[in-house]
N, C-alpha and C positions, 0 to 999 in steps of 0.2 A: 488429407483432411478429411472430414468427413458432417457430412451433412445429413438434418432428420426435416422432412419435409410433410404435410396432413395428406390424410386421402384424400383424392384419386392422389400417385404421384406421375409428373407429366415430366419426366426429365431420365439422365442416363448414367449409370456407374455400376460400381459392383460392391456385391452383401458378400462376404465370406459367413458363411452359415456353421454350426456344428451339426452333423446331419444326422438324427436318432436313428439308431438299431432299427430294422425290420421297414427301412424305407429304402427305394429304389429313387436313383437319382433324378429319372423321371416323375417321379411323385413330390420330391422336392420343390422343382420348379414350377409345379402346377399348385401346389402349394403358395408359391413367391406368385405367382398371377392373381391369384386370388387375394394376396392380403396388396399387393398393389393395384392390383385392378388394370393391368395391361398383359398382353397373350404375347408380349417383345421380353421373353423372359428365353435365357438358355444355362446352358451349365458347361463346365468344363474342367476334366479330370473325374470319371466319374468313380464311383465307389460302387461295395456289394451293399447288397442289402443288410449284410450279417454288420457290416463295418459303419462306425463312426465319425466324429471329425471333420478338419476340414473338406470344404465343397463348393468351389469359386461358382458363384450367381450371377447374370449380366442381365443388366435391366436396361430396355431401348437400346438407342446407339450403343450402349456396350458389347451387345452380344454379337457385333462385328467386327469388335478385338478381342473378346474370349482368343477365338486361335488362332491368333496372331501372338499372344503371351509366350516366354520365355521359359515352363514352366517345367524344367530339366531335372530340381533337386527336390528329394520329396523325403519326409521323414513319418515313423510307426513310431508306434510303442503296439504288442503284438505280442500272444499264449499261444506257444507249439505246441503242442500237445505229442510225444513220443511213445509209439508203442499201438497204436492202431492208425489204420490208413481208411479215410473216404474215396468215394469214386470224383468228387467237387475240392478235394484236398483242404476242406473245411469242414466246419462242423453240419453245415447244413444239407451235406452230402450225405449217403449210403457207407456204411461199412464194407469195404473190402476185405480187410485183412485185420487181425489181432493179435500180432506177437508179442506184447509184451514189453517195457523196457525195465526191469527191476533189476535187469543183471547191467546196464548200464554204467559207466563211473564218469565221472566230470571229467578225466582226463580224455575219456575216446567225445565225448560230447565236446569239449574244447579240440580238439585235435580236426573233428570234422566241421565243426563251425571255421576252423582257420583255412579250412580247404575251400571254404566258400567265399570269403573275405578278399574275392578280387574280381577284376574286369574279368570277365566267361558269357557263355551262350546260356543262355537259360531257355529250358521249355515252359512255356506256359502253360498252364492248369487251362486243360482241353474245355471243363465248363469256366469258357470266358465270352467274350464281348465280343474276340475277334472273327471277322465275317469271312465265311469260305463258300466262295462261289455265291456271297452274296446273304446267305443265311448266316444267324450266327452261331460259333460255336458250342454252346451252351445250350443251345434247338435243337444241332442234329444229336446230342449225346442223349437230352434228354427224350429222345423219341428212337433210343438204342443202337446211334448207330456209332460206330467205331473212328475217333477223332485222333488224328495224330498234327502236332501243329511245329511247324517248322521254328529252330532254335532262332534267339534273338539277341545279341549281344546289350551285358548289360553291366552295372559297376556298385559295388556296396561299397560307400563310405565309412560308415559303420555298423557293426553289428556287435551288439554288447547284453550280455546276461548278467538282467538286473537281480532274476532271481530262479531257483531252480528247488522243484517240491514234488515228491513222490505221489500219487492221488490213486485211489483202487474206480477203475472202470468196469461194471459189469464181472468181476472179478476177476481182472485183472489188472497188474501194476502197470501204472502208466508213468509218464514224468513230467509237469508242464511247465516250461521254460517261459517266462517272462522277458520278454526281450525288445530293444531298439534297434530299431530298421534306419539308416539313411542312405537311401540310394540315387539311380537315376530314374528316367521318367521312363514309365516299360517294365518296370519293376514287380513281379507279381510275389506279394508278403506269401500268398499262400505255396506260390511254388516251392517259396525257400524253406516251410515247411515239411513240404514232401522230398525235398532233395536230402535233406536234413536227416529226414525218418530213413530213407534209400542207404546213404552214408553207412549209419549206421546200422541198417540190416532190422531194422523197426517197425520202419512205416512211419510217418508224421503224419498232422495237418493241423489247422489252424483254427483254434476256437474264439480266439478275440481278436479285433484292431480296431485302433483307431490313428487314424489321420492328422499327428498334429503338425506338419507343414507343407506345404504346396508352393515351391520357387521362394517369394517373401513376404506371404501370406501366413500366420501363424493362428495358434488354437486359440492364443491369449485377444486376438480379435473375432474371435464365430462369434456368434449370434444364433439363439436358439429360435427354433421354427415359431414358439408360441408368443408373436409379440405382434400387435398392429403395424399400420403403417408408418404411423406418426412419429415412432421408436425407434421402425428400422436404422441403422447405421449404415450409410453408403459411404462409400470411396469414392471420391471424382471423377473423372477417366483419366484425367490432366495426373493426378495423385499415382492411379497406376500404372503411366506411362512416363514417371519420374522412378519408380519402383522399378519398372521390367527393361526401360530401355534408355540409353543413352537422348539425351533431348537437343533440341534448338532450339530458341526461341526467333521468332521471324520479325524481321521490322515490316511495316506497314503497308508499303507495296508488292513482298512477296506474299503474305497475307493471301489478298485477291486470286494473286497465281495459284497456292496452294487449294485456297478454297472449291476451285476450279479443275485441277489434277494436272495442270500444267507442268510440266518438265523447267528445272530451275538449273541452269548453265551456268551461274555462279554462284551457286550456294557447293560448299565443302563440307561434307557429311562427317561427324564423329567417328559413326559407328554403324552399321548394316542388321538390319534397321536403325533409323533414328525417326524417333518421334517428334512433330513438329509441332512446336506450342505458340498460341496469338499473344502480341505483347501482352494484354490480359492475365496470362494462363491456360487459356483454352486448349485442350489436346484437339488439333487441327486434320493430323494423315500422318500416315508411318511413311518415310520415303526410303528409296533406297540409294546406293552410290550407283553411278552411271558409267557404263566404259568410256571411257575416253573422257570423263568428268562433268562434274555437276549429279544434277538427283533425278530421278523419279520418284511417280508414285505409286506405290503397293497399296495402300486404304489410303481413301479421304473418309472422315468421317462429319466431315463439317460444309454443307454448299451451302 
């Protein structure tokens, strides 16, 4: 369900934002803070400044829920440019090679893509937010340091080419591929563009990226930032919990125990973790099964 309330907003919940191009995720958070009149705002699932689309923003007590959401599946629409490589694997970085892609056939592209549609290890883009000794990787690269990140296991569930078109860039024939990518959390679409270019011997980088889904949250419900607090559609925390977790509605005696974060020796949970709701439908806590039976608190939202 969604609710709208006047400014200022003394409540908690999740906002699905359609992030505009050129904004950092932190700038989106700052904008929402001004809209709702509270500093208790955070985000889940960072998007690069170039990217647009679904960004999850938590308000109030929902900021504590963000880190527990199971957002393992993501979907994107992207444009990959073959024939030109950049230092950041996207259009914001300096060009490092311009081999061109005029001689690359559809069959060659299809074969290269087939090799990427699998569970595999992916080396993240060096210009990323991954921390190395407490410093963001992109900061090290921009200061002139060489960065080599460790590969990570990732999965592509769907990789489909929607369109293929040649394009002239500074006298070089490149190829733009419009693609749909459905993948696991931690997957870098920029790194996909890089790896496809390497496989074809042409180089490649990302020129556009739009995130269309994060877990159960989609672009259809995403809101622009040019809105006021009264028009801001907010997902109630209990609704978010129902989308992301197994849920269990408690009887009144258990509510008091959960509000105080106590163990529940006589409760059997359907999943790890389980969202516990009050009889009125309010999200109280996330609990986990306990060895030997019962359940223990993972995080309590209602004190």
